[in-house]
C-alpha positions as CSV (number, residue, x, y, z in Angstrom):
1,M,-39.2,-51.0,70.6
2,P,-37.1,-48.9,68.1
3,H,-37.0,-50.0,64.5
4,L,-33.7,-51.7,63.7
5,A,-32.7,-51.3,60.0
6,S,-32.2,-54.6,58.3
7,P,-28.9,-55.2,56.7
8,T,-30.5,-54.7,53.3
9,E,-31.8,-51.3,54.3
10,E,-28.4,-50.2,55.5
11,N,-26.8,-51.5,52.4
12,T,-29.2,-49.6,50.2
13,K,-28.7,-46.4,52.3
14,L,-24.9,-46.5,51.5
15,T,-25.4,-46.9,47.8
16,E,-28.1,-44.1,47.9
17,Q,-25.8,-41.9,49.9
18,V,-23.0,-42.2,47.4
19,A,-25.4,-41.8,44.5
20,E,-26.9,-38.7,46.1
21,K,-23.5,-37.1,46.8
22,T,-22.4,-37.9,43.2
23,G,-25.6,-36.6,41.7
24,R,-28.5,-38.8,40.6
25,S,-27.2,-38.6,37.0
26,S,-24.4,-40.9,38.1
27,R,-26.8,-43.9,37.6
28,L,-24.9,-45.8,40.2
29,E,-28.0,-47.7,41.3
30,T,-28.4,-49.1,37.7
31,C,-25.1,-51.1,37.8
32,I,-25.8,-54.7,36.6
33,Q,-22.4,-56.0,37.8
34,C,-21.3,-57.0,34.2
35,G,-17.6,-56.2,34.8
36,T,-17.2,-54.1,31.6
37,C,-15.7,-51.3,33.7
38,G,-12.9,-53.4,35.2
39,G,-12.2,-55.0,31.8
40,S,-12.0,-51.6,30.2
41,C,-9.9,-49.9,32.9
42,P,-6.2,-49.3,32.1
43,S,-5.4,-49.0,35.8
44,A,-7.5,-52.0,37.0
45,M,-4.4,-54.2,37.7
46,D,-3.2,-51.7,40.3
47,M,-6.6,-51.4,42.0
48,E,-7.4,-53.3,45.2
49,Y,-10.9,-53.8,43.8
50,T,-12.3,-53.2,40.3
51,P,-15.1,-50.6,40.0
52,R,-17.6,-53.5,39.7
53,K,-16.3,-54.9,43.0
54,I,-16.5,-51.4,44.6
55,F,-20.2,-51.1,43.6
56,A,-20.9,-54.6,45.0
57,L,-19.2,-53.6,48.3
58,L,-21.3,-50.4,48.3
59,R,-24.4,-52.5,47.9
60,A,-23.2,-54.8,50.7
61,G,-22.8,-51.8,53.0
62,E,-19.0,-52.2,53.3
63,R,-18.3,-48.5,53.9
64,E,-14.8,-49.0,55.4
65,K,-13.6,-51.4,52.8
66,V,-14.7,-49.1,50.0
67,L,-13.4,-45.9,51.4
68,S,-10.1,-47.4,52.6
69,S,-9.4,-49.1,49.2
70,N,-6.9,-47.6,46.7
71,T,-9.4,-47.9,43.8
72,P,-10.7,-44.3,43.7
73,W,-7.1,-43.0,44.0
74,I,-5.9,-45.3,41.2
75,C,-8.7,-44.2,38.8
76,V,-7.2,-41.9,36.2
77,S,-10.5,-40.5,35.1
78,C,-10.1,-41.5,31.5
79,Y,-13.8,-42.3,31.3
80,F,-13.2,-45.4,29.2
81,C,-15.2,-47.4,31.7
82,A,-18.1,-44.9,31.5
83,V,-18.1,-44.9,27.7
84,R,-18.3,-48.7,27.6
85,C,-20.8,-49.1,30.5
86,P,-24.0,-50.6,29.1
87,Q,-25.9,-48.8,31.9
88,E,-24.2,-45.5,31.4
89,V,-23.0,-45.4,35.0
90,K,-20.7,-42.3,35.5
91,I,-18.0,-44.4,37.2
92,P,-15.3,-41.7,37.4
93,D,-17.8,-39.3,39.0
94,V,-18.5,-41.9,41.6
95,M,-14.8,-42.4,42.2
96,Y,-14.5,-38.6,42.9
97,T,-17.3,-38.9,45.4
98,L,-15.6,-41.8,47.1
99,K,-12.3,-39.9,47.3
100,G,-14.1,-37.0,49.0
101,M,-15.8,-39.3,51.4
102,A,-12.5,-41.1,52.2
103,I,-10.8,-37.8,53.0
104,K,-13.7,-36.5,55.1
105,E,-13.9,-39.7,57.1
106,G,-10.1,-40.2,57.3
107,L,-10.3,-43.7,55.8
108,Y,-7.7,-43.6,53.1
109,Q,-4.6,-45.7,53.5
110,D,-1.9,-43.5,52.2
111,S,-1.9,-39.7,52.2
112,T,0.2,-39.4,49.0
113,A,-2.8,-39.3,46.6
114,S,-5.0,-37.2,48.8
115,D,-2.2,-34.7,49.4
116,F,-1.6,-34.5,45.7
117,S,-5.2,-33.9,45.1
118,Q,-5.3,-31.1,47.8
119,T,-2.2,-29.5,46.3
120,F,-3.8,-29.5,42.9
121,V,-7.0,-27.9,44.3
122,D,-4.9,-25.3,46.1
123,M,-3.2,-24.4,42.8
124,V,-6.5,-24.1,41.0
125,E,-8.0,-22.0,43.8
126,N,-5.0,-19.6,43.8
127,Y,-4.2,-19.4,40.1
128,G,-7.3,-20.7,38.3
129,R,-5.3,-23.5,36.7
130,S,-2.6,-26.1,37.6
131,Y,0.9,-24.9,38.0
132,E,2.8,-28.1,37.1
133,L,6.2,-27.1,38.3
134,G,4.9,-26.1,41.7
135,L,2.6,-29.1,41.9
136,A,5.4,-31.6,41.1
137,T,7.9,-29.9,43.3
138,R,5.7,-29.7,46.4
139,H,4.5,-33.3,45.9
140,Y,8.0,-34.7,45.5
141,L,9.4,-32.6,48.4
142,K,6.7,-33.9,50.7
143,H,6.5,-37.5,49.7
144,F,9.6,-38.5,47.7
145,P,12.4,-36.0,48.4
146,L,15.1,-38.4,47.5
147,R,13.6,-38.8,44.0
148,L,13.6,-35.1,43.3
149,P,17.2,-34.9,42.0
150,S,16.5,-37.6,39.5
151,M,13.6,-35.6,38.2
152,A,15.7,-32.5,37.6
153,P,16.9,-33.4,34.0
154,M,13.3,-34.0,32.9
155,G,12.3,-30.7,34.5
156,V,15.1,-28.8,32.8
157,G,14.1,-30.4,29.5
158,L,10.5,-29.3,29.9
159,L,11.5,-25.8,30.9
160,S,13.8,-25.5,27.9
161,K,11.0,-26.6,25.5
162,K,8.6,-24.1,27.3
163,R,6.4,-27.0,28.4
164,L,6.8,-25.8,32.0
165,H,6.9,-22.3,33.4
166,M,9.0,-21.1,36.3
167,K,6.2,-18.9,37.6
168,P,2.5,-19.6,37.8
169,N,0.2,-17.8,35.5
170,R,-3.0,-16.6,37.1
171,I,-6.2,-16.6,34.9
172,K,-7.9,-13.3,34.2
173,G,-11.2,-14.2,35.8
174,I,-9.7,-15.4,39.1
175,K,-12.2,-13.3,41.1
176,Q,-15.2,-14.9,39.3
177,L,-13.7,-18.4,39.8
178,S,-13.2,-17.7,43.5
179,N,-16.9,-16.7,43.8
180,I,-17.9,-19.9,42.0
181,L,-15.8,-22.1,44.3
182,K,-17.0,-20.2,47.4
183,R,-20.6,-20.8,46.4
184,A,-19.9,-24.5,45.6
185,K,-18.3,-25.0,49.1
186,E,-21.4,-23.3,50.7
187,L,-23.7,-25.7,48.8
188,E,-21.6,-28.7,49.8
189,A,-21.7,-27.7,53.4
190,K,-25.5,-27.6,53.3
191,A,-25.6,-31.1,51.8
């Protein structure tokens, strides 16, 4: 008779999987459910679940609930939660992992955030840095085309103050960056 994993084993496996994908230095498994992260988070009121609740759901093996929640996408990576965490859990790093898993498994609810993330990555891969005008324009054209005209005055103001540039600036070491990113993708594919 085959060994059936107990619910506890399955739950542990999900937490371990996320910790492994994040890197063992994430300290995810040390979370004591104190709630400091949610109490510290400037975006918590917009999250479906606080980080504490996400970690509890991970421990409960609730893969679909975790990956389809808006929590990782609402995280602004300010690291305030991580700074205040008594267990030094790298909460924003875990949120990045959850975003990647949600994209890979197609479990996110709304493509707006994942599309924005992919556009940002494309900009970094092509130019070595973010190209804000292109990023905002592409994002608004795809998801909020009717809002774009109302953004024009702000865009003109930023251009006139040289806070935005009409053309992207490519970094000098783009070839080296491309090699680093290529190698990172190879390592990720092996994992």
